[in-house]
CHARMM internal coordinates of N, CA and C (Angstrom, degrees):
IC EDIT
DIST 1 N 1 CA 1.4779
DIST 1 CA 1 C 1.5320
ANGL 1 N 1 CA 1 C 104.55
DIST 1 C 2 N 1.3363
ANGL 1 CA 1 C 2 N 116.09
DIHE 1 N 1 CA 1 C 2 N 130.49
DIST 2 N 2 CA 1.4241
ANGL 1 C 2 N 2 CA 124.27
DIHE 1 CA 1 C 2 N 2 CA 178.15
DIST 2 CA 2 C 1.5986
ANGL 2 N 2 CA 2 C 105.78
DIHE 1 C 2 N 2 CA 2 C -113.46
DIST 2 C 3 N 1.3032
ANGL 2 CA 2 C 3 N 114.43
DIHE 2 N 2 CA 2 C 3 N 127.92
DIST 3 N 3 CA 1.4896
ANGL 2 C 3 N 3 CA 118.50
DIHE 2 CA 2 C 3 N 3 CA -178.32
DIST 3 CA 3 C 1.5566
ANGL 3 N 3 CA 3 C 106.33
DIHE 2 C 3 N 3 CA 3 C -112.69
DIST 3 C 4 N 1.3632
ANGL 3 CA 3 C 4 N 116.38
DIHE 3 N 3 CA 3 C 4 N 134.06
DIST 4 N 4 CA 1.4614
ANGL 3 C 4 N 4 CA 125.28
DIHE 3 CA 3 C 4 N 4 CA -176.35
DIST 4 CA 4 C 1.5046
ANGL 4 N 4 CA 4 C 108.63
DIHE 3 C 4 N 4 CA 4 C -132.97
DIST 4 C 5 N 1.3255
ANGL 4 CA 4 C 5 N 115.46
DIHE 4 N 4 CA 4 C 5 N 138.71
DIST 5 N 5 CA 1.4053
ANGL 4 C 5 N 5 CA 124.36
DIHE 4 CA 4 C 5 N 5 CA 175.42
DIST 5 CA 5 C 1.5396
ANGL 5 N 5 CA 5 C 105.97
DIHE 4 C 5 N 5 CA 5 C -116.39
DIST 5 C 6 N 1.3772
ANGL 5 CA 5 C 6 N 114.14
DIHE 5 N 5 CA 5 C 6 N 119.06
DIST 6 N 6 CA 1.5655
ANGL 5 C 6 N 6 CA 119.94
DIHE 5 CA 5 C 6 N 6 CA 179.19
DIST 6 CA 6 C 1.5048
ANGL 6 N 6 CA 6 C 107.28
DIHE 5 C 6 N 6 CA 6 C -106.22
DIST 6 C 7 N 1.3412
ANGL 6 CA 6 C 7 N 117.16
DIHE 6 N 6 CA 6 C 7 N 137.00
DIST 7 N 7 CA 1.4737
ANGL 6 C 7 N 7 CA 122.98
DIHE 6 CA 6 C 7 N 7 CA 175.82
DIST 7 CA 7 C 1.5389
ANGL 7 N 7 CA 7 C 111.86
DIHE 6 C 7 N 7 CA 7 C -77.83
DIST 7 C 8 N 1.3548
ANGL 7 CA 7 C 8 N 114.45
DIHE 7 N 7 CA 7 C 8 N -26.51
DIST 8 N 8 CA 1.4410
ANGL 7 C 8 N 8 CA 117.78
DIHE 7 CA 7 C 8 N 8 CA -174.28
DIST 8 CA 8 C 1.5095
ANGL 8 N 8 CA 8 C 105.70
DIHE 7 C 8 N 8 CA 8 C -148.96
DIST 8 C 9 N 1.3726
ANGL 8 CA 8 C 9 N 118.73
DIHE 8 N 8 CA 8 C 9 N 162.85
DIST 9 N 9 CA 1.3719
ANGL 8 C 9 N 9 CA 123.04
DIHE 8 CA 8 C 9 N 9 CA 174.67
DIST 9 CA 9 C 1.5926
ANGL 9 N 9 CA 9 C 111.43
DIHE 8 C 9 N 9 CA 9 C -58.48
DIST 9 C 10 N 1.3104
ANGL 9 CA 9 C 10 N 113.78
DIHE 9 N 9 CA 9 C 10 N 131.81
DIST 10 N 10 CA 1.4975
ANGL 9 C 10 N 10 CA 116.58
DIHE 9 CA 9 C 10 N 10 CA -173.90
DIST 10 CA 10 C 1.4739
ANGL 10 N 10 CA 10 C 111.87
DIHE 9 C 10 N 10 CA 10 C -155.79
DIST 10 C 11 N 1.3474
ANGL 10 CA 10 C 11 N 117.27
DIHE 10 N 10 CA 10 C 11 N 150.13
DIST 11 N 11 CA 1.4133
ANGL 10 C 11 N 11 CA 122.95
DIHE 10 CA 10 C 11 N 11 CA 169.55
DIST 11 CA 11 C 1.4853
ANGL 11 N 11 CA 11 C 109.56
DIHE 10 C 11 N 11 CA 11 C -76.30
DIST 11 C 12 N 1.3439
ANGL 11 CA 11 C 12 N 117.30
DIHE 11 N 11 CA 11 C 12 N 126.40
DIST 12 N 12 CA 1.4602
ANGL 11 C 12 N 12 CA 119.95
DIHE 11 CA 11 C 12 N 12 CA -171.83
DIST 12 CA 12 C 1.5383
ANGL 12 N 12 CA 12 C 108.32
DIHE 11 C 12 N 12 CA 12 C -118.63
DIST 12 C 13 N 1.3990
ANGL 12 CA 12 C 13 N 114.64
DIHE 12 N 12 CA 12 C 13 N 140.22
DIST 13 N 13 CA 1.4687
ANGL 12 C 13 N 13 CA 121.97
DIHE 12 CA 12 C 13 N 13 CA 168.57
DIST 13 CA 13 C 1.5168
ANGL 13 N 13 CA 13 C 112.02
DIHE 12 C 13 N 13 CA 13 C -125.69
DIST 13 C 14 N 1.2212
ANGL 13 CA 13 C 14 N 118.58
DIHE 13 N 13 CA 13 C 14 N 137.15
DIST 14 N 14 CA 1.5114
ANGL 13 C 14 N 14 CA 121.99
DIHE 13 CA 13 C 14 N 14 CA 175.35
DIST 14 CA 14 C 1.5075
ANGL 14 N 14 CA 14 C 104.94
DIHE 13 C 14 N 14 CA 14 C -122.69
DIST 14 C 15 N 1.3247
ANGL 14 CA 14 C 15 N 114.15
DIHE 14 N 14 CA 14 C 15 N 129.33
DIST 15 N 15 CA 1.5206
ANGL 14 C 15 N 15 CA 119.45
DIHE 14 CA 14 C 15 N 15 CA 173.48
DIST 15 CA 15 C 1.5077
ANGL 15 N 15 CA 15 C 111.16
DIHE 14 C 15 N 15 CA 15 C -126.91
DIST 15 C 16 N 1.3225
ANGL 15 CA 15 C 16 N 115.39
DIHE 15 N 15 CA 15 C 16 N 138.34
DIST 16 N 16 CA 1.4135
ANGL 15 C 16 N 16 CA 119.00
DIHE 15 CA 15 C 16 N 16 CA 179.98
DIST 16 CA 16 C 1.5878
ANGL 16 N 16 CA 16 C 109.84
DIHE 15 C 16 N 16 CA 16 C -108.78
DIST 16 C 17 N 1.3364
ANGL 16 CA 16 C 17 N 116.89
DIHE 16 N 16 CA 16 C 17 N 130.89
DIST 17 N 17 CA 1.3840
ANGL 16 C 17 N 17 CA 125.67
DIHE 16 CA 16 C 17 N 17 CA -177.51
DIST 17 CA 17 C 1.4933
ANGL 17 N 17 CA 17 C 116.66
DIHE 16 C 17 N 17 CA 17 C -115.24
DIST 17 C 18 N 1.3099
ANGL 17 CA 17 C 18 N 119.15
DIHE 17 N 17 CA 17 C 18 N 140.65
DIST 18 N 18 CA 1.5279
ANGL 17 C 18 N 18 CA 118.65
DIHE 17 CA 17 C 18 N 18 CA 175.98
DIST 18 CA 18 C 1.5297
ANGL 18 N 18 CA 18 C 106.87
DIHE 17 C 18 N 18 CA 18 C -78.01
DIST 18 C 19 N 1.4181
ANGL 18 CA 18 C 19 N 115.16
DIHE 18 N 18 CA 18 C 19 N -177.15
DIST 19 N 19 CA 1.4280
ANGL 18 C 19 N 19 CA 122.37
DIHE 18 CA 18 C 19 N 19 CA -177.97
DIST 19 CA 19 C 1.5624
ANGL 19 N 19 CA 19 C 113.97
DIHE 18 C 19 N 19 CA 19 C -67.20
DIST 19 C 20 N 1.2901
ANGL 19 CA 19 C 20 N 113.16
DIHE 19 N 19 CA 19 C 20 N -13.45
DIST 20 N 20 CA 1.5067
ANGL 19 C 20 N 20 CA 116.93
DIHE 19 CA 19 C 20 N 20 CA 177.52
DIST 20 CA 20 C 1.5420
ANGL 20 N 20 CA 20 C 111.34
DIHE 19 C 20 N 20 CA 20 C -101.85
DIST 20 C 21 N 1.3131
ANGL 20 CA 20 C 21 N 114.88
DIHE 20 N 20 CA 20 C 21 N 10.00
DIST 21 N 21 CA 1.5281
ANGL 20 C 21 N 21 CA 124.23
DIHE 20 CA 20 C 21 N 21 CA 176.41
DIST 21 CA 21 C 1.5188
ANGL 21 N 21 CA 21 C 111.78
DIHE 20 C 21 N 21 CA 21 C 68.90
DIST 21 C 22 N 1.3458
ANGL 21 CA 21 C 22 N 116.04
DIHE 21 N 21 CA 21 C 22 N 29.22
DIST 22 N 22 CA 1.4283
ANGL 21 C 22 N 22 CA 119.70
DIHE 21 CA 21 C 22 N 22 CA 171.52
DIST 22 CA 22 C 1.5270
ANGL 22 N 22 CA 22 C 107.60
DIHE 21 C 22 N 22 CA 22 C -92.30
DIST 22 C 23 N 1.4286
ANGL 22 CA 22 C 23 N 115.11
DIHE 22 N 22 CA 22 C 23 N 147.28
DIST 23 N 23 CA 1.4011
ANGL 22 C 23 N 23 CA 119.16
DIHE 22 CA 22 C 23 N 23 CA 179.78
DIST 23 CA 23 C 1.4618
ANGL 23 N 23 CA 23 C 111.65
DIHE 22 C 23 N 23 CA 23 C -73.48
DIST 23 C 24 N 1.3038
ANGL 23 CA 23 C 24 N 116.48
DIHE 23 N 23 CA 23 C 24 N 123.88
DIST 24 N 24 CA 1.4958
ANGL 23 C 24 N 24 CA 119.28
DIHE 23 CA 23 C 24 N 24 CA 177.26
DIST 24 CA 24 C 1.4390
ANGL 24 N 24 CA 24 C 116.96
DIHE 23 C 24 N 24 CA 24 C -94.29
DIST 24 C 25 N 1.3654
ANGL 24 CA 24 C 25 N 112.95
DIHE 24 N 24 CA 24 C 25 N -39.99
DIST 25 N 25 CA 1.5297
ANGL 24 C 25 N 25 CA 120.71
DIHE 24 CA 24 C 25 N 25 CA 177.86
DIST 25 CA 25 C 1.4718
ANGL 25 N 25 CA 25 C 111.00
DIHE 24 C 25 N 25 CA 25 C -159.72
DIST 25 C 26 N 1.2300
ANGL 25 CA 25 C 26 N 117.41
DIHE 25 N 25 CA 25 C 26 N 161.14
DIST 26 N 26 CA 1.4769
ANGL 25 C 26 N 26 CA 122.82
DIHE 25 CA 25 C 26 N 26 CA 168.88
DIST 26 CA 26 C 1.5288
ANGL 26 N 26 CA 26 C 110.33
DIHE 25 C 26 N 26 CA 26 C -132.39
DIST 26 C 27 N 1.3615
ANGL 26 CA 26 C 27 N 112.04
DIHE 26 N 26 CA 26 C 27 N 90.58
DIST 27 N 27 CA 1.5423
ANGL 26 C 27 N 27 CA 117.50
DIHE 26 CA 26 C 27 N 27 CA -173.08
DIST 27 CA 27 C 1.5691
ANGL 27 N 27 CA 27 C 109.03
DIHE 26 C 27 N 27 CA 27 C -70.39
DIST 27 C 28 N 1.2480
ANGL 27 CA 27 C 28 N 120.37
DIHE 27 N 27 CA 27 C 28 N -19.95
DIST 28 N 28 CA 1.4720
ANGL 27 C 28 N 28 CA 121.67
DIHE 27 CA 27 C 28 N 28 CA -179.36
DIST 28 CA 28 C 1.5386
ANGL 28 N 28 CA 28 C 107.81
DIHE 27 C 28 N 28 CA 28 C -146.11
DIST 28 C 29 N 1.3387
ANGL 28 CA 28 C 29 N 114.28
DIHE 28 N 28 CA 28 C 29 N 120.24
DIST 29 N 29 CA 1.4561
ANGL 28 C 29 N 29 CA 120.08
DIHE 28 CA 28 C 29 N 29 CA -175.15
DIST 29 CA 29 C 1.5360
ANGL 29 N 29 CA 29 C 107.32
DIHE 28 C 29 N 29 CA 29 C -130.26
DIST 29 C 30 N 1.3187
ANGL 29 CA 29 C 30 N 119.05
DIHE 29 N 29 CA 29 C 30 N 115.81
DIST 30 N 30 CA 1.4732
ANGL 29 C 30 N 30 CA 122.36
DIHE 29 CA 29 C 30 N 30 CA 175.82
DIST 30 CA 30 C 1.4192
ANGL 30 N 30 CA 30 C 120.72
DIHE 29 C 30 N 30 CA 30 C 59.79
DIST 30 C 31 N 1.3616
ANGL 30 CA 30 C 31 N 117.13
DIHE 30 N 30 CA 30 C 31 N 23.74
DIST 31 N 31 CA 1.4741
ANGL 30 C 31 N 31 CA 119.63
DIHE 30 CA 30 C 31 N 31 CA -175.80
DIST 31 CA 31 C 1.5341
ANGL 31 N 31 CA 31 C 107.86
DIHE 30 C 31 N 31 CA 31 C -83.39
DIST 31 C 32 N 1.3008
ANGL 31 CA 31 C 32 N 115.19
DIHE 31 N 31 CA 31 C 32 N 133.53
DIST 32 N 32 CA 1.4975
ANGL 31 C 32 N 32 CA 122.40
DIHE 31 CA 31 C 32 N 32 CA 177.15
DIST 32 CA 32 C 1.6140
ANGL 32 N 32 CA 32 C 107.20
DIHE 31 C 32 N 32 CA 32 C -77.66
DIST 32 C 33 N 1.3344
ANGL 32 CA 32 C 33 N 112.24
DIHE 32 N 32 CA 32 C 33 N 118.05
DIST 33 N 33 CA 1.4624
ANGL 32 C 33 N 33 CA 117.27
DIHE 32 CA 32 C 33 N 33 CA 175.56
DIST 33 CA 33 C 1.5247
ANGL 33 N 33 CA 33 C 111.21
DIHE 32 C 33 N 33 CA 33 C -119.55
DIST 33 C 34 N 1.3357
ANGL 33 CA 33 C 34 N 111.66
DIHE 33 N 33 CA 33 C 34 N 149.09
DIST 34 N 34 CA 1.4982
ANGL 33 C 34 N 34 CA 117.27
DIHE 33 CA 33 C 34 N 34 CA 179.10
DIST 34 CA 34 C 1.4561
ANGL 34 N 34 CA 34 C 109.24
DIHE 33 C 34 N 34 CA 34 C -81.18
DIST 34 C 35 N 1.3104
ANGL 34 CA 34 C 35 N 118.56
DIHE 34 N 34 CA 34 C 35 N 165.56
DIST 35 N 35 CA 1.4483
ANGL 34 C 35 N 35 CA 125.52
DIHE 34 CA 34 C 35 N 35 CA 177.07
DIST 35 CA 35 C 1.5580
ANGL 35 N 35 CA 35 C 108.56
DIHE 34 C 35 N 35 CA 35 C -63.97
DIST 35 C 36 N 1.3135
ANGL 35 CA 35 C 36 N 117.53
DIHE 35 N 35 CA 35 C 36 N 142.32
DIST 36 N 36 CA 1.4638
ANGL 35 C 36 N 36 CA 122.69
DIHE 35 CA 35 C 36 N 36 CA 178.54
DIST 36 CA 36 C 1.6082
ANGL 36 N 36 CA 36 C 112.10
DIHE 35 C 36 N 36 CA 36 C 128.08
DIST 36 C 37 N 1.2727
ANGL 36 CA 36 C 37 N 112.69
DIHE 36 N 36 CA 36 C 37 N -158.78
DIST 37 N 37 CA 1.4907
ANGL 36 C 37 N 37 CA 120.02
DIHE 36 CA 36 C 37 N 37 CA -173.61
DIST 37 CA 37 C 1.5629
ANGL 37 N 37 CA 37 C 104.19
DIHE 36 C 37 N 37 CA 37 C -93.83
DIST 37 C 38 N 1.3751
ANGL 37 CA 37 C 38 N 114.44
DIHE 37 N 37 CA 37 C 38 N 139.77
DIST 38 N 38 CA 1.4893
ANGL 37 C 38 N 38 CA 121.75
DIHE 37 CA 37 C 38 N 38 CA 175.12
DIST 38 CA 38 C 1.5045
ANGL 38 N 38 CA 38 C 108.45
DIHE 37 C 38 N 38 CA 38 C -141.09
DIST 38 C 39 N 1.2865
ANGL 38 CA 38 C 39 N 113.31
DIHE 38 N 38 CA 38 C 39 N 158.82
DIST 39 N 39 CA 1.5758
ANGL 38 C 39 N 39 CA 122.59
DIHE 38 CA 38 C 39 N 39 CA 177.30
DIST 39 CA 39 C 1.5539
ANGL 39 N 39 CA 39 C 105.19
DIHE 38 C 39 N 39 CA 39 C -129.25
DIST 39 C 40 N 1.2929
ANGL 39 CA 39 C 40 N 110.23
DIHE 39 N 39 CA 39 C 40 N 138.87
DIST 40 N 40 CA 1.5099
ANGL 39 C 40 N 40 CA 121.72
DIHE 39 CA 39 C 40 N 40 CA 172.67
DIST 40 CA 40 C 1.4334
ANGL 40 N 40 CA 40 C 109.93
DIHE 39 C 40 N 40 CA 40 C -127.04
DIST 40 C 41 N 1.3553
ANGL 40 CA 40 C 41 N 116.68
DIHE 40 N 40 CA 40 C 41 N 137.46
DIST 41 N 41 CA 1.5092
ANGL 40 C 41 N 41 CA 116.92
DIHE 40 CA 40 C 41 N 41 CA 178.15
DIST 41 CA 41 C 1.5061
ANGL 41 N 41 CA 41 C 107.61
DIHE 40 C 41 N 41 CA 41 C -126.59
DIST 41 C 42 N 1.2375
ANGL 41 CA 41 C 42 N 116.19
DIHE 41 N 41 CA 41 C 42 N 161.67
DIST 42 N 42 CA 1.4579
ANGL 41 C 42 N 42 CA 123.50
DIHE 41 CA 41 C 42 N 42 CA 179.12
DIST 42 CA 42 C 1.5136
ANGL 42 N 42 CA 42 C 107.77
DIHE 41 C 42 N 42 CA 42 C -155.64
DIST 42 C 43 N 1.3307
ANGL 42 CA 42 C 43 N 113.72
DIHE 42 N 42 CA 42 C 43 N 151.62
DIST 43 N 43 CA 1.4935
ANGL 42 C 43 N 43 CA 119.19
DIHE 42 CA 42 C 43 N 43 CA -174.84
DIST 43 CA 43 C 1.5456
ANGL 43 N 43 CA 43 C 110.25
DIHE 42 C 43 N 43 CA 43 C -85.70
DIST 43 C 44 N 1.3226
ANGL 43 CA 43 C 44 N 115.88
DIHE 43 N 43 CA 43 C 44 N 121.05
DIST 44 N 44 CA 1.4607
ANGL 43 C 44 N 44 CA 121.05
DIHE 43 CA 43 C 44 N 44 CA -179.04
DIST 44 CA 44 C 1.5536
ANGL 44 N 44 CA 44 C 110.35
DIHE 43 C 44 N 44 CA 44 C -99.59
DIST 44 C 45 N 1.2797
ANGL 44 CA 44 C 45 N 120.27
DIHE 44 N 44 CA 44 C 45 N 4.83
DIST 45 N 45 CA 1.4416
ANGL 44 C 45 N 45 CA 122.45
DIHE 44 CA 44 C 45 N 45 CA -178.86
DIST 45 CA 45 C 1.5324
ANGL 45 N 45 CA 45 C 114.18
DIHE 44 C 45 N 45 CA 45 C -68.28
DIST 45 C 46 N 1.2899
ANGL 45 CA 45 C 46 N 119.24
DIHE 45 N 45 CA 45 C 46 N -22.37
DIST 46 N 46 CA 1.4756
ANGL 45 C 46 N 46 CA 119.78
DIHE 45 CA 45 C 46 N 46 CA 176.24
DIST 46 CA 46 C 1.5517
ANGL 46 N 46 CA 46 C 109.64
DIHE 45 C 46 N 46 CA 46 C -89.58
DIST 46 C 47 N 1.3589
ANGL 46 CA 46 C 47 N 123.51
DIHE 46 N 46 CA 46 C 47 N -3.51
DIST 47 N 47 CA 1.3730
ANGL 46 C 47 N 47 CA 126.29
DIHE 46 CA 46 C 47 N 47 CA -178.65
DIST 47 CA 47 C 1.4731
ANGL 47 N 47 CA 47 C 111.05
DIHE 46 C 47 N 47 CA 47 C -92.04
DIST 47 C 48 N 1.3509
ANGL 47 CA 47 C 48 N 115.37
DIHE 47 N 47 CA 47 C 48 N 136.32
DIST 48 N 48 CA 1.4933
ANGL 47 C 48 N 48 CA 115.47
DIHE 47 CA 47 C 48 N 48 CA 175.99
DIST 48 CA 48 C 1.5433
ANGL 48 N 48 CA 48 C 105.02
DIHE 47 C 48 N 48 CA 48 C -72.74
DIST 48 C 49 N 1.3391
ANGL 48 CA 48 C 49 N 114.89
DIHE 48 N 48 CA 48 C 49 N 162.52
DIST 49 N 49 CA 1.4801
ANGL 48 C 49 N 49 CA 123.38
DIHE 48 CA 48 C 49 N 49 CA 177.44
DIST 49 CA 49 C 1.5584
ANGL 49 N 49 CA 49 C 104.02
DIHE 48 C 49 N 49 CA 49 C -62.38
DIST 49 C 50 N 1.4023
ANGL 49 CA 49 C 50 N 109.76
DIHE 49 N 49 CA 49 C 50 N 145.67
DIST 50 N 50 CA 1.4478
ANGL 49 C 50 N 50 CA 114.93
DIHE 49 CA 49 C 50 N 50 CA 178.48
DIST 50 CA 50 C 1.4861
ANGL 50 N 50 CA 50 C 113.86
DIHE 49 C 50 N 50 CA 50 C 155.00
DIST 50 C 51 N 1.3547
ANGL 50 CA 50 C 51 N 116.42
DIHE 50 N 50 CA 50 C 51 N -171.84
DIST 51 N 51 CA 1.4612
ANGL 50 C 51 N 51 CA 123.94
DIHE 50 CA 50 C 51 N 51 CA -178.60
DIST 51 CA 51 C 1.4771
ANGL 51 N 51 CA 51 C 111.17
DIHE 50 C 51 N 51 CA 51 C -96.20
DIST 51 C 52 N 1.2828
ANGL 51 CA 51 C 52 N 119.53
DIHE 51 N 51 CA 51 C 52 N 130.82
DIST 52 N 52 CA 1.4805
ANGL 51 C 52 N 52 CA 124.32
DIHE 51 CA 51 C 52 N 52 CA 179.60
DIST 52 CA 52 C 1.5695
ANGL 52 N 52 CA 52 C 111.43
DIHE 51 C 52 N 52 CA 52 C -130.87
DIST 52 C 53 N 1.3119
ANGL 52 CA 52 C 53 N 114.60
DIHE 52 N 52 CA 52 C 53 N 153.14
DIST 53 N 53 CA 1.4539
ANGL 52 C 53 N 53 CA 123.57
DIHE 52 CA 52 C 53 N 53 CA 174.30
DIST 53 CA 53 C 1.4420
ANGL 53 N 53 CA 53 C 108.80
DIHE 52 C 53 N 53 CA 53 C -104.49
DIST 53 C 54 N 1.3672
ANGL 53 CA 53 C 54 N 116.19
DIHE 53 N 53 CA 53 C 54 N 140.54
DIST 54 N 54 CA 1.5152
ANGL 53 C 54 N 54 CA 121.26
DIHE 53 CA 53 C 54 N 54 CA 171.97
DIST 54 CA 54 C 1.5208
ANGL 54 N 54 CA 54 C 106.76
DIHE 53 C 54 N 54 CA 54 C -118.67
DIST 54 C 55 N 1.3499
ANGL 54 CA 54 C 55 N 113.71
DIHE 54 N 54 CA 54 C 55 N 121.05
DIST 55 N 55 CA 1.4874
ANGL 54 C 55 N 55 CA 115.85
DIHE 54 CA 54 C 55 N 55 CA -179.25
DIST 55 CA 55 C 1.5546
ANGL 55 N 55 CA 55 C 107.51
DIHE 54 C 55 N 55 CA 55 C -116.88
DIST 55 C 56 N 1.3205
ANGL 55 CA 55 C 56 N 113.04
DIHE 55 N 55 CA 55 C 56 N 123.99
DIST 56 N 56 CA 1.4885
ANGL 55 C 56 N 56 CA 120.04
DIHE 55 CA 55 C 56 N 56 CA 174.23
DIST 56 CA 56 C 1.5048
ANGL 56 N 56 CA 56 C 111.88
DIHE 55 C 56 N 56 CA 56 C -105.70
DIST 56 C 57 N 1.2437
ANGL 56 CA 56 C 57 N 119.55
DIHE 56 N 56 CA 56 C 57 N 134.09
DIST 57 N 57 CA 1.4986
ANGL 56 C 57 N 57 CA 124.96
DIHE 56 CA 56 C 57 N 57 CA 173.67
DIST 57 CA 57 C 1.4480
ANGL 57 N 57 CA 57 C 112.95
DIHE 56 C 57 N 57 CA 57 C -132.84
DIST 57 C 58 N 1.3849
ANGL 57 CA 57 C 58 N 117.73
DIHE 57 N 57 CA 57 C 58 N 136.83
DIST 58 N 58 CA 1.3708
ANGL 57 C 58 N 58 CA 120.26
DIHE 57 CA 57 C 58 N 58 CA 179.66
DIST 58 CA 58 C 1.5201
ANGL 58 N 58 CA 58 C 110.26
DIHE 57 C 58 N 58 CA 58 C -126.94
DIST 58 C 59 N 1.3897
ANGL 58 CA 58 C 59 N 117.37
DIHE 58 N 58 CA 58 C 59 N 162.94
DIST 59 N 59 CA 1.4595
ANGL 58 C 59 N 59 CA 121.84
DIHE 58 CA 58 C 59 N 59 CA -178.89
DIST 59 CA 59 C 1.5235
ANGL 59 N 59 CA 59 C 107.05
DIHE 58 C 59 N 59 CA 59 C -74.69
DIST 59 C 60 N 1.3224
ANGL 59 CA 59 C 60 N 119.02
DIHE 59 N 59 CA 59 C 60 N -16.81
DIST 60 N 60 CA 1.5115
ANGL 59 C 60 N 60 CA 123.06
DIHE 59 CA 59 C 60 N 60 CA 175.13
DIST 60 CA 60 C 1.4574
ANGL 60 N 60 CA 60 C 112.68
DIHE 59 C 60 N 60 CA 60 C -72.72
DIST 60 C 61 N 1.3601
ANGL 60 CA 60 C 61 N 116.95
DIHE 60 N 60 CA 60 C 61 N 1.58
DIST 61 N 61 CA 1.5058
ANGL 60 C 61 N 61 CA 119.66
DIHE 60 CA 60 C 61 N 61 CA -177.37
DIST 61 CA 61 C 1.5187
ANGL 61 N 61 CA 61 C 116.89
DIHE 60 C 61 N 61 CA 61 C 89.13
DIST 61 C 62 N 1.3095
ANGL 61 CA 61 C 62 N 117.91
DIHE 61 N 61 CA 61 C 62 N -3.82
DIST 62 N 62 CA 1.4647
ANGL 61 C 62 N 62 CA 121.05
DIHE 61 CA 61 C 62 N 62 CA 178.68
DIST 62 CA 62 C 1.5268
ANGL 62 N 62 CA 62 C 111.98
DIHE 61 C 62 N 62 CA 62 C -74.31
DIST 62 C 63 N 1.1952
ANGL 62 CA 62 C 63 N 121.14
DIHE 62 N 62 CA 62 C 63 N 137.16
DIST 63 N 63 CA 1.4122
ANGL 62 C 63 N 63 CA 127.39
DIHE 62 CA 62 C 63 N 63 CA 173.66
DIST 63 CA 63 C 1.5776
ANGL 63 N 63 CA 63 C 111.01
DIHE 62 C 63 N 63 CA 63 C -140.00
DIST 63 C 64 N 1.2551
ANGL 63 CA 63 C 64 N 118.99
DIHE 63 N 63 CA 63 C 64 N 136.48
DIST 64 N 64 CA 1.4385
ANGL 63 C 64 N 64 CA 127.03
DIHE 63 CA 63 C 64 N 64 CA -175.57
DIST 64 CA 64 C 1.4865
ANGL 64 N 64 CA 64 C 111.46
DIHE 63 C 64 N 64 CA 64 C -140.90
DIST 64 C 65 N 1.3178
ANGL 64 CA 64 C 65 N 117.46
DIHE 64 N 64 CA 64 C 65 N 140.43
DIST 65 N 65 CA 1.4954
ANGL 64 C 65 N 65 CA 122.24
DIHE 64 CA 64 C 65 N 65 CA 175.21
DIST 65 CA 65 C 1.4806
ANGL 65 N 65 CA 65 C 106.63
DIHE 64 C 65 N 65 CA 65 C -130.27
DIST 65 C 66 N 1.3256
ANGL 65 CA 65 C 66 N 118.81
DIHE 65 N 65 CA 65 C 66 N 126.26
DIST 66 N 66 CA 1.4263
ANGL 65 C 66 N 66 CA 122.79
DIHE 65 CA 65 C 66 N 66 CA 174.95
DIST 66 CA 66 C 1.5124
ANGL 66 N 66 CA 66 C 110.51
DIHE 65 C 66 N 66 CA 66 C -130.57
DIST 66 C 67 N 1.2959
ANGL 66 CA 66 C 67 N 110.81
DIHE 66 N 66 CA 66 C 67 N 153.22
DIST 67 N 67 CA 1.5003
ANGL 66 C 67 N 67 CA 116.12
DIHE 66 CA 66 C 67 N 67 CA -179.49
DIST 67 CA 67 C 1.5006
ANGL 67 N 67 CA 67 C 108.01
DIHE 66 C 67 N 67 CA 67 C -101.75
DIST 67 C 68 N 1.3405
ANGL 67 CA 67 C 68 N 114.70
DIHE 67 N 67 CA 67 C 68 N 140.82
DIST 68 N 68 CA 1.4505
ANGL 67 C 68 N 68 CA 123.99
DIHE 67 CA 67 C 68 N 68 CA 179.71
DIST 68 CA 68 C 1.4929
ANGL 68 N 68 CA 68 C 110.36
DIHE 67 C 68 N 68 CA 68 C -128.25
DIST 68 C 69 N 1.3667
ANGL 68 CA 68 C 69 N 116.07
DIHE 68 N 68 CA 68 C 69 N 149.53
DIST 69 N 69 CA 1.5292
ANGL 68 C 69 N 69 CA 121.30
DIHE 68 CA 68 C 69 N 69 CA 177.39
DIST 69 CA 69 C 1.5474
ANGL 69 N 69 CA 69 C 100.33
DIHE 68 C 69 N 69 CA 69 C -120.37
DIST 69 C 70 N 1.3852
ANGL 69 CA 69 C 70 N 112.46
DIHE 69 N 69 CA 69 C 70 N 135.56
DIST 70 N 70 CA 1.3797
ANGL 69 C 70 N 70 CA 123.00
DIHE 69 CA 69 C 70 N 70 CA 172.90
DIST 70 CA 70 C 1.5145
ANGL 70 N 70 CA 70 C 106.83
DIHE 69 C 70 N 70 CA 70 C -104.86
DIST 70 C 71 N 1.2537
ANGL 70 CA 70 C 71 N 120.57
DIHE 70 N 70 CA 70 C 71 N 120.11
DIST 71 N 71 CA 1.4473
ANGL 70 C 71 N 71 CA 122.83
DIHE 70 CA 70 C 71 N 71 CA -178.96
DIST 71 CA 71 C 1.5218
ANGL 71 N 71 CA 71 C 110.01
DIHE 70 C 71 N 71 CA 71 C -124.44
DIST 71 C 72 N 1.3432
ANGL 71 CA 71 C 72 N 118.70
DIHE 71 N 71 CA 71 C 72 N 151.68
DIST 72 N 72 CA 1.4048
ANGL 71 C 72 N 72 CA 122.69
DIHE 71 CA 71 C 72 N 72 CA 174.46
DIST 72 CA 72 C 1.5211
ANGL 72 N 72 CA 72 C 109.68
DIHE 71 C 72 N 72 CA 72 C -120.96
END
COOR INIT
IC SEED 1 N 1 CA 1 C
IC BUILD
């Protein structure tokens, strides 16, 4: 589960990368979201255990990168 807080209405994209910076999935692409708290989820069952990066970008200029670990 990814939690995001937006200051203003924005078009939001979330991209998940593996340790080699390859795109693994895009659970949220170009969705218009209102200001406030939001949650996004995606299925990790098809991903092998390891370290991943989650990158969020919004049209409001916000950008965030977080590290995630998938464990079994």
